[in-house]
DSSP file (Angstrom, degrees, kcal/mol; ACC not computed):
  #  RESIDUE AA STRUCTURE BP1 BP2  ACC     N-H-->O    O-->H-N    N-H-->O    O-->H-N    TCO  KAPPA ALPHA  PHI   PSI    X-CA   Y-CA   Z-CA
    1    1 A M     >        0   0    0      0, 0.0     4,-2.1     0, 0.0     5,-0.1   0.000 360.0 360.0 360.0 -39.9   -0.3    4.4   14.9
    2    2 A A  H  >  +     0   0    0      1,-0.2     4,-2.3     2,-0.2     5,-0.2   0.883 360.0  55.0 -65.4 -36.0    0.4    5.1   11.3
    3    3 A A  H  > S+     0   0    0      1,-0.2     4,-0.9     2,-0.2    -1,-0.2   0.893 109.8  46.6 -64.2 -38.6   -2.4    2.7   10.2
    4    4 A L  H  > S+     0   0    0      1,-0.2     4,-0.6     2,-0.2    -1,-0.2   0.869 110.5  54.1 -69.0 -36.0   -4.9    4.6   12.4
    5    5 A T  H >< S+     0   0    0     -4,-2.1     3,-1.3     1,-0.2     4,-0.4   0.910 104.8  51.9 -66.3 -43.0   -3.7    7.9   11.0
    6    6 A V  H >< S+     0   0    0     -4,-2.3     3,-0.9     1,-0.3     9,-0.3   0.758 101.1  63.2 -68.4 -21.5   -4.2    7.0    7.3
    7    7 A L  H 3< S+     0   0    0     -4,-0.9    -1,-0.3     1,-0.2    -2,-0.2   0.731  92.0  65.3 -72.2 -20.5   -7.7    5.9    8.1
    8    8 A K  T << S+     0   0    0     -3,-1.3    -1,-0.2    -4,-0.6    -2,-0.2   0.650  79.4  93.0 -75.9 -14.7   -8.6    9.5    9.0
    9    9 A I  S X  S-     0   0    0     -3,-0.9     3,-1.4    -4,-0.4     6,-0.3  -0.708  84.8-124.1 -81.8 115.1   -8.0   10.7    5.5
   10   10 A P  T 3  S-     0   0    0      0, 0.0    -2,-0.1     0, 0.0    -1,-0.1  -0.344  85.2  -0.2 -65.8 138.0  -11.4   10.6    3.7
   11   11 A N  T 3  S+     0   0    0      1,-0.2     2,-0.1    -4,-0.1    -4,-0.1   0.733  92.9 149.4  57.9  27.5  -11.6    8.5    0.6
   12   12 A S    <>  -     0   0    0     -3,-1.4     4,-2.3    -6,-0.2     5,-0.3  -0.412  64.0-103.0 -80.3 167.1   -7.9    7.5    0.8
   13   13 A E  H  > S+     0   0    0      1,-0.2     4,-1.6     2,-0.2    -1,-0.1   0.893 121.9  43.8 -55.8 -42.3   -6.8    4.1   -0.6
   14   14 A Y  H  > S+     0   0    0      2,-0.2     4,-2.6     1,-0.2    -1,-0.2   0.847 110.4  52.1 -78.8 -34.0   -6.6    2.7    2.9
   15   15 A S  H  > S+     0   0    0     -9,-0.3     4,-2.3    -6,-0.3    -2,-0.2   0.894 112.3  47.4 -68.9 -36.7   -9.8    4.1    4.3
   16   16 A L  H  X S+     0   0    0     -4,-2.3     4,-2.4     2,-0.2    -2,-0.2   0.889 111.8  50.9 -67.0 -38.6  -11.7    2.6    1.3
   17   17 A Y  H  X S+     0   0    0     -4,-1.6     4,-2.5    -5,-0.3     5,-0.2   0.921 110.3  49.7 -62.2 -44.7   -9.8   -0.7    1.9
   18   18 A Y  H  X S+     0   0    0     -4,-2.6     4,-2.4     1,-0.2    -2,-0.2   0.927 112.0  47.2 -61.0 -46.3  -10.9   -0.6    5.6
   19   19 A K  H  X S+     0   0    0     -4,-2.3     4,-2.2     1,-0.2    -1,-0.2   0.911 112.5  49.7 -62.4 -42.8  -14.5    0.0    4.7
   20   20 A R  H  X S+     0   0    0     -4,-2.4     4,-1.2     1,-0.2    -2,-0.2   0.928 113.9  44.4 -63.3 -45.4  -14.6   -2.7    2.1
   21   21 A K  H  <>S+     0   0    0     -4,-2.5     5,-2.2     1,-0.2     4,-0.3   0.860 111.1  54.1 -68.3 -35.4  -13.0   -5.3    4.4
   22   22 A K  H ><5S+     0   0    0     -4,-2.4     3,-1.3     1,-0.2    -1,-0.2   0.899 106.9  51.6 -64.8 -40.0  -15.3   -4.3    7.3
   23   23 A E  H 3<5S+     0   0    0     -4,-2.2    -1,-0.2     1,-0.3    -2,-0.2   0.795 103.7  59.0 -65.5 -27.8  -18.3   -4.8    5.0
   24   24 A E  T 3<5S-     0   0    0     -4,-1.2    -1,-0.3    -5,-0.2    -2,-0.2   0.566 124.8-105.8 -76.2  -8.2  -17.0   -8.3    4.2
   25   25 A G  T < 5 +     0   0    0     -3,-1.3    -3,-0.2    -4,-0.3    -2,-0.1   0.608  66.1 153.7  96.6  13.2  -17.1   -9.1    7.9
   26   26 A K      < -     0   0    0     -5,-2.2    -1,-0.2     1,-0.1     2,-0.2  -0.404  51.1-101.2 -74.7 152.6  -13.4   -8.9    8.8
   27   27 A N     >  -     0   0    0      1,-0.1     4,-1.9    -2,-0.1     5,-0.2  -0.491  27.1-126.7 -70.2 140.9  -12.3   -8.0   12.3
   28   28 A G  H  > S+     0   0    0      1,-0.2     4,-2.3     2,-0.2     5,-0.1   0.877 108.5  49.4 -59.4 -41.7  -11.1   -4.4   12.7
   29   29 A M  H  > S+     0   0    0      1,-0.2     4,-2.3     2,-0.2    -1,-0.2   0.845 107.9  54.9 -68.4 -32.8   -7.7   -5.3   14.2
   30   30 A T  H  > S+     0   0    0      2,-0.2     4,-1.8     1,-0.2    -1,-0.2   0.907 109.7  47.1 -64.6 -40.9   -7.1   -7.8   11.4
   31   31 A I  H  X S+     0   0    0     -4,-1.9     4,-2.4     2,-0.2    -2,-0.2   0.908 110.6  51.8 -66.9 -42.3   -7.7   -5.0    8.8
   32   32 A L  H  X S+     0   0    0     -4,-2.3     4,-2.7     1,-0.2    -2,-0.2   0.893 108.5  51.7 -62.1 -39.5   -5.4   -2.6   10.7
   33   33 A N  H  X S+     0   0    0     -4,-2.3     4,-2.3     2,-0.2    -1,-0.2   0.885 109.2  50.2 -64.2 -37.7   -2.7   -5.2   10.8
   34   34 A A  H  X S+     0   0    0     -4,-1.8     4,-2.2     2,-0.2    -2,-0.2   0.915 111.9  47.5 -65.9 -42.0   -3.0   -5.7    7.0
   35   35 A I  H  X S+     0   0    0     -4,-2.4     4,-2.4     2,-0.2    -2,-0.2   0.914 111.0  51.6 -64.3 -42.6   -2.8   -1.9    6.5
   36   36 A R  H  X S+     0   0    0     -4,-2.7     4,-2.5     1,-0.2    -2,-0.2   0.917 110.1  49.4 -59.1 -43.8    0.2   -1.7    8.8
   37   37 A S  H  X S+     0   0    0     -4,-2.3     4,-2.4     1,-0.2    -1,-0.2   0.896 109.9  50.7 -63.3 -41.0    1.9   -4.4    6.8
   38   38 A K  H  X S+     0   0    0     -4,-2.2     4,-2.0     2,-0.2    -1,-0.2   0.901 111.3  48.7 -63.7 -41.2    1.2   -2.7    3.5
   39   39 A L  H  X S+     0   0    0     -4,-2.4     4,-2.4     2,-0.2    -2,-0.2   0.928 111.9  48.2 -64.6 -45.4    2.6    0.6    4.8
   40   40 A V  H  X S+     0   0    0     -4,-2.5     4,-2.6     1,-0.2     5,-0.2   0.904 110.2  52.3 -62.9 -41.2    5.8   -1.1    6.1
   41   41 A A  H  X S+     0   0    0     -4,-2.4     4,-2.0     1,-0.2    -1,-0.2   0.900 110.3  48.3 -62.2 -40.4    6.2   -2.9    2.8
   42   42 A R  H  X S+     0   0    0     -4,-2.0     4,-2.0     2,-0.2    -2,-0.2   0.910 111.9  48.9 -67.0 -41.5    6.0    0.4    0.8
   43   43 A V  H  X S+     0   0    0     -4,-2.4     4,-2.2     1,-0.2    -2,-0.2   0.942 112.8  46.8 -63.5 -47.2    8.5    2.1    3.1
   44   44 A F  H  X S+     0   0    0     -4,-2.6     4,-2.9     1,-0.2    -1,-0.2   0.850 109.6  54.6 -65.9 -33.1   11.0   -0.7    2.9
   45   45 A A  H  X S+     0   0    0     -4,-2.0     4,-2.3    -5,-0.2    -1,-0.2   0.900 109.0  48.6 -65.4 -39.4   10.6   -0.8   -0.9
   46   46 A C  H  X>S+     0   0    0     -4,-2.0     5,-2.3     2,-0.2     4,-0.6   0.910 114.2  45.5 -65.6 -41.7   11.4    2.9   -1.1
   47   47 A V  H ><5S+     0   0    0     -4,-2.2     3,-0.7     3,-0.2    -2,-0.2   0.928 112.9  50.7 -66.0 -45.0   14.5    2.4    1.1
   48   48 A R  H 3<5S+     0   0    0     -4,-2.9    -2,-0.2     1,-0.2    -1,-0.2   0.902 117.8  38.1 -59.0 -43.6   15.6   -0.6   -0.8
   49   49 A D  H 3<5S-     0   0    0     -4,-2.3    -1,-0.2    -5,-0.2    -2,-0.2   0.443 106.3-126.3 -90.2   0.0   15.3    1.1   -4.2
   50   50 A N  T <<5 +     0   0    0     -3,-0.7     2,-0.3    -4,-0.6    -3,-0.2   0.930  65.6 130.7  53.8  50.8   16.6    4.4   -2.8
   51   51 A R      < -     0   0    0     -5,-2.3     2,-0.3    -6,-0.1    -1,-0.2  -0.885  61.8-113.5-129.4 158.2   13.5    6.3   -4.2
   52   52 A M        -     0   0    0     -2,-0.3     2,-0.3    -3,-0.1    -5,-0.0  -0.640  47.2 -98.0 -83.3 151.5   11.0    8.7   -2.9
   53   53 A Y        -     0   0    0     -2,-0.3     2,-0.4     4,-0.0    -1,-0.1  -0.539  40.6-173.8 -72.9 132.9    7.4    7.4   -2.7
   54   54 A T    >   -     0   0    0     -2,-0.3     3,-0.7     1,-0.1    -3,-0.0  -0.998  21.8-145.2-126.7 133.7    5.2    8.3   -5.6
   55   55 A K  T 3  S+     0   0    0     -2,-0.4     2,-0.8     1,-0.3    -1,-0.1   0.903  98.9  43.6 -64.2 -42.2    1.5    7.4   -5.6
   56   56 A E  T 3  S+     0   0    0      2,-0.0    -1,-0.3     0, 0.0     2,-0.1  -0.523  84.3 179.8-103.6  63.9    1.3    6.7   -9.3
   57   57 A F    <   -     0   0    0     -2,-0.8     2,-0.4    -3,-0.7    -4,-0.0  -0.407   6.2-172.5 -69.2 137.9    4.5    4.7   -9.7
   58   58 A Q        -     0   0    0     -2,-0.1     2,-0.1     0, 0.0    -2,-0.0  -1.000  21.6-124.4-131.3 134.9    5.3    3.3  -13.1
   59   59 A Y        -     0   0    0     -2,-0.4     2,-0.1     1,-0.1     0, 0.0  -0.459  26.4-119.7 -71.9 146.5    8.2    1.0  -13.9
   60   60 A S     >  -     0   0    0     -2,-0.1     4,-2.3     1,-0.1     5,-0.2  -0.399  31.6-104.1 -75.9 165.9   10.7    2.0  -16.6
   61   61 A L  H  > S+     0   0    0      1,-0.2     4,-2.2     2,-0.2     5,-0.2   0.894 122.1  50.9 -60.9 -41.3   11.0   -0.2  -19.6
   62   62 A T  H  > S+     0   0    0      1,-0.2     4,-2.4     2,-0.2    -1,-0.2   0.876 110.1  50.1 -66.4 -35.5   14.3   -1.7  -18.4
   63   63 A E  H  > S+     0   0    0      2,-0.2     4,-1.9     1,-0.2     6,-0.2   0.893 109.1  51.9 -67.8 -38.5   12.7   -2.5  -15.1
   64   64 A K  H  X>S+     0   0    0     -4,-2.3     5,-2.5     2,-0.2     4,-0.8   0.928 112.0  46.1 -61.3 -45.3    9.7   -4.1  -16.8
   65   65 A V  H ><5S+     0   0    0     -4,-2.2     3,-0.8     1,-0.2    -2,-0.2   0.926 113.2  48.4 -63.9 -45.7   12.0   -6.3  -18.9
   66   66 A S  H 3<5S+     0   0    0     -4,-2.4    -1,-0.2     1,-0.2    -2,-0.2   0.802 113.0  48.5 -68.5 -27.3   14.2   -7.3  -15.9
   67   67 A L  H 3<5S-     0   0    0     -4,-1.9    -1,-0.2    -5,-0.2    -2,-0.2   0.544 116.5-113.4 -88.2  -7.8   11.2   -8.1  -13.8
   68   68 A G  T <<5 +     0   0    0     -3,-0.8    -3,-0.2    -4,-0.8    -4,-0.1   0.654  60.4 153.8  88.3  15.8    9.6  -10.2  -16.5
   69   69 A F      < -     0   0    0     -5,-2.5    -1,-0.3    -6,-0.2     2,-0.2  -0.495  53.7-101.9 -73.2 146.8    6.6   -8.1  -17.3
   70   70 A P              0   0    0      0, 0.0    -1,-0.1     0, 0.0    -5,-0.0  -0.498 360.0 360.0 -67.2 137.5    5.2   -8.3  -20.8
   71   71 A V              0   0    0     -2,-0.2    -6,-0.1    -3,-0.0    -2,-0.0   0.405 360.0 360.0-104.2 360.0    6.3   -5.4  -22.9
């Protein structure tokens, strides 16, 4: 249900993703399952890290170093 709801938001990240994948010839249910998976992963990441969701997330310098990102 959440995957269908986010598609109703015009020009959202997920509605653009759905349109792009549909143009590539993907099955609609396959795309919805991918969106559902992305939503669940984001929710669990927020719970795991005990953070509120932010659209423009940026890692702190210590997190970048600990995750192995180039600084």
